[in-house]
C-alpha positions in Angstrom: 103.0 121.0 91.7 104.0 121.5 88.1 107.2 119.7 88.5 104.5 116.7 90.4 103.0 116.7 87.3 105.3 117.0 84.5 107.2 113.7 86.5 104.5 111.8 86.7 103.7 112.5 82.7 107.1 111.7 81.6 106.3 108.0 83.2 105.3 106.6 79.2 103.5 103.2 79.7 103.5 101.9 76.0 101.8 98.5 76.9 100.5 96.9 80.5 104.1 94.9 80.7 105.8 97.5 82.2 103.2 99.0 83.7 104.8 100.1 87.7 108.3 98.8 86.6 109.7 102.0 86.9 108.5 102.6 89.9 109.5 99.3 91.0 113.8 100.5 89.8 113.4 103.6 91.4 112.0 102.2 95.0 114.9 98.8 95.1 117.3 99.5 92.7 119.7 96.5 91.4 122.3 96.2 93.8 120.1 94.8 96.8 118.8 92.6 94.5 122.2 91.1 92.9 123.9 90.5 95.9 120.3 88.9 97.6 120.3 86.2 94.4 124.0 85.8 94.3 124.1 84.6 98.1 121.0 82.7 97.8 122.5 80.9 94.2 125.5 79.5 96.5 123.4 78.3 98.6 120.6 76.6 96.9 122.3 75.9 93.8 121.0 76.8 90.6 118.3 74.8 89.6 114.6 74.8 90.5 111.2 74.0 89.5 107.8 75.9 88.1 104.5 74.6 87.8 103.0 75.6 85.1 99.4 73.9 84.9 99.7 71.4 87.4 102.7 70.2 85.6 106.5 70.5 86.6 109.1 71.8 84.0 112.7 71.0 85.3 115.8 73.1 84.8 119.1 72.0 84.9 121.0 71.2 88.1 118.0 70.8 90.7 117.9 72.1 93.8 115.3 72.3 96.8 112.1 73.5 95.6 110.8 75.6 98.3 108.7 78.1 95.7 106.6 77.1 92.7 104.5 78.9 90.1 100.9 77.7 89.3 99.0 79.0 86.0 95.6 78.6 85.9 94.3 77.8 83.0 90.3 77.6 81.1 88.2 80.4 82.8 90.4 81.2 85.3 93.1 82.0 82.6 95.4 85.1 84.2 95.2 83.8 87.4 99.1 82.8 89.3 99.6 80.8 92.2 102.7 81.5 94.5 102.8 78.3 95.7 104.9 77.9 99.0 106.0 74.6 99.9 108.6 74.8 102.6 107.7 71.3 104.3 109.6 70.4 107.0 110.9 74.4 108.6 106.8 75.6 108.1 108.0 77.7 105.5 110.5 80.0 107.1 111.9 82.6 105.3 115.4 81.3 104.5 118.0 82.0 102.2 116.9 79.8 99.8 113.2 80.1 100.2 113.6 84.6 100.0 116.4 83.5 96.4 113.5 81.7 95.0 110.4 83.9 95.8 112.0 87.0 94.7 113.3 85.1 91.4 109.6 84.5 91.0 108.2 87.8 91.9 110.6 89.3 89.8 109.2 87.2 86.9 105.7 88.3 87.5 106.4 91.6 87.7 107.2 91.5 83.7 104.4 89.5 82.9 101.3 91.6 81.5 98.7 88.7 81.1 99.0 87.6 84.6 96.0 89.7 86.2 95.6 88.7 89.8 98.2 86.6 91.7 97.1 84.3 95.1 100.1 83.9 97.2 99.6 80.6 99.2 101.0 77.5 101.4 101.2 73.4 100.6 102.0 73.2 103.6 99.0 72.1 106.6 98.2 74.6 109.1 100.8 77.5 108.1 101.1 80.1 105.7 104.5 81.6 106.9 106.4 80.8 110.5 108.3 84.0 109.6 112.4 84.1 110.3 114.5 80.8 110.1 116.0 81.7 113.4 118.6 78.4 112.9 119.6 79.8 110.0 119.8 83.6 111.7 121.4 82.5 114.6 124.6 81.1 112.0 125.1 84.7 111.2 127.4 87.4 112.1 125.7 91.4 112.7 127.0 92.0 109.3 125.6 89.1 107.7 121.8 89.2 109.0 121.9 93.3 108.3 121.9 92.2 104.8 119.8 89.1 104.6 116.9 91.5 106.2 117.5 94.1 103.5 117.2 91.5 101.4 114.0 90.5 102.7 112.9 93.9 102.8 112.9 94.1 99.3 111.2 91.5 98.4 108.6 92.6 100.7 108.3 96.0 98.7 108.8 94.2 95.6 105.9 91.9 95.8 103.9 95.4 97.2 105.0 96.8 93.9 103.8 94.0 91.7 101.6 96.3 88.7 98.2 93.6 89.4 96.1 92.8 92.6 98.1 90.0 94.9 96.0 88.0 97.5 97.4 86.4 100.6 95.4 83.5 102.0 96.0 82.4 105.4 95.1 78.9 105.8 97.4 78.9 109.0 99.9 80.7 111.2 101.7 84.0 109.4 104.3 85.5 111.7 106.7 87.7 111.7 107.8 87.7 108.6 105.3 85.8 107.2 102.9 88.3 108.4 104.9 91.3 106.6 104.6 89.1 103.5 101.1 89.6 103.8 101.2 92.8 104.6 102.8 93.3 101.2 100.0 91.9 99.6 97.5 94.2 98.5 94.6 91.6 99.9 93.8 89.0 102.6 92.3 86.3 103.5 92.4 84.4 106.3 90.6 81.2 108.2 88.9 82.2 111.0 91.7 79.3 112.9 94.8 81.1 111.8 97.2 82.9 114.1 99.0 85.8 113.0 101.1 88.6 114.8 104.3 90.6 114.2 106.1 89.2 116.9 109.6 90.4 116.9 109.8 92.1 120.2 109.4 88.7 122.0 112.9 88.1 120.3 114.4 91.0 121.0 113.8 92.6 117.4 111.1 95.0 116.0 109.4 94.1 112.7 112.3 94.8 109.8 110.4 93.5 106.6 107.9 96.5 106.1 105.9 95.4 108.9 106.3 98.5 111.4 105.4 100.9 108.6 102.3 99.0 106.6 100.4 97.7 109.8 100.0 100.8 111.2 98.8 102.3 107.7 96.4 99.4 107.7 95.5 99.5 111.4 95.6 102.3 112.4 98.8 104.0 114.7 98.2 103.3 118.0 96.4 99.7 117.7 99.7 98.8 116.0 101.8 100.3 118.6 99.8 97.9 120.9 100.1 94.5 118.2 103.6 95.7 118.1 105.1 96.5 121.7 103.5 93.1 123.1 103.8 90.6 120.2 100.5 89.8 120.7 98.7 86.8 118.0 95.5 87.2 117.2 93.2 84.9 115.1 91.3 85.8 111.6 88.0 86.7 112.8 90.1 89.5 115.4 91.9 90.2 112.5 88.8 91.0 110.6 87.5 93.1 113.3 90.7 95.3 113.5 90.6 95.9 108.9 94.3 93.4 109.1 92.0 91.3 106.6 89.8 91.6 104.2 87.6 88.8 104.7 87.6 85.9 107.4 86.0 82.4 106.8 85.6 79.2 108.9 88.1 76.0 108.2 87.1 73.2 106.0 88.3 69.7 105.8 90.8 69.9 103.3 92.4 73.3 105.2 92.4 75.3 102.6 89.2 77.3 103.2 91.1 80.6 102.6 92.8 79.8 99.6 89.0 79.0 97.8 88.2 82.4 99.3 91.1 84.0 98.1 90.0 82.2 94.5 86.7 83.5 94.7 88.1 86.9 95.2 90.6 86.5 93.1 87.9 85.6 90.3 86.0 88.5 90.9 88.5 90.8 89.9 89.8 88.5 86.8 86.8 89.6 84.4 87.8 93.4 85.2 89.6 95.7 82.6 93.3 94.9 83.6 94.8 97.8 82.4 92.0 99.8 84.7 92.7 97.9 87.5 96.8 97.7 87.4 96.3 101.8 87.5 93.7 101.9 89.9 96.2 100.2 91.9 98.7 102.4 91.1 96.3 105.2 91.7 95.5 104.1 95.0 99.0 103.0 96.4 101.0 105.9 95.5 98.7 108.2 96.4 98.1 108.1 100.0 101.3 108.3 100.2 101.0 112.4 99.6 99.1 115.4 100.1 95.2 115.4 98.4 96.6 118.0 95.5 99.3 115.7 95.0 97.3 112.1 95.2 94.7 114.2 92.4 97.5 114.7 90.3 98.6 110.8 90.3 94.8 109.9 89.8 94.9 112.4 87.1 97.8 110.7 85.6 96.9 107.2 85.8 93.5 107.8 84.6 95.3 109.8 81.4 96.5 105.9 80.6 93.5 104.3 80.7 91.7 106.7 78.4 93.6 105.8 74.8 93.7 102.0 75.4 91.3 99.5 73.9 89.4 97.8 77.1 87.7 101.4 77.5 86.1 101.4 74.1 85.1 97.9 74.8 83.8 98.8 78.5 82.0 101.8 76.4 80.6 99.5 73.4 79.5 96.1 76.3 77.5 99.1 78.1 75.9 100.8 74.3 75.2 97.2 73.6 74.0 95.7 76.7 76.6 92.6 76.9 79.2 91.3 79.2 82.3 93.1 78.4 85.5 90.9 76.8 88.8 92.9 77.9 92.1 92.4 76.5 94.4 94.3 78.1 95.4 96.4 75.0 
């Protein structure tokens, strides 16, 4: 216990910008990340486009843009959307898609002003259809193993984002697509959405974290049933299982889950950013250890909140009977 407390106390974070970064480096390492980016760069070219406030910003040597960022403004400032837009392949997890997603998530991990991230699809009726089987069929065993390793690292990278993340599932989320949603902190689904870890129907098993995250979410017995059978479930059933946080009826525009996810993000947005990040770290790290160690983790995370200006602002706002204005400091 003393060793754990000393180790936690040694994790000093002078600003919200670096929250969770140390844990990310310890978990992923650097070699797989460089290798994945290098492989994808050869396939996709170095260029990409980022959406900022709804406007495209182009870099040199444009290539296919399969994942974008959109930063909301005004009252929604602090909410960032990761937009999946691989239309013809139904957001299948190919080399270019995974490379661009990895690059964007890596950028978000170091942005202190981002308070909530929403993962959504711009492809009608689809969140993410899973692995790109056409690309996979061209890989030998070594290449396939290397690619799945990079995919697993991406999902871990999403899970380790220091700010809350929400998956807005307005359509199909299968295999790796559901694993992407499982890597997020929260999930919102349209009742009409279909989701499942279907790898056993393809002679595989979930290889990007699904076999570990699903049991922690819905329980071991139910997770085994879903994975062994490769069953697909709808949004309402997923809600009853505890697989998603909210399920909503689909609307004519086909973006009901996104709208609900945005509403949820707006509930998180006014809260103290450092406190929210520390609460996420305390929960995520605490559930993996025994209760005594978990309490030590909570203590260390709480200690990081004490000296913040936001804590002082929260106390002052309560005494003065006014809404708090948090700055993330």
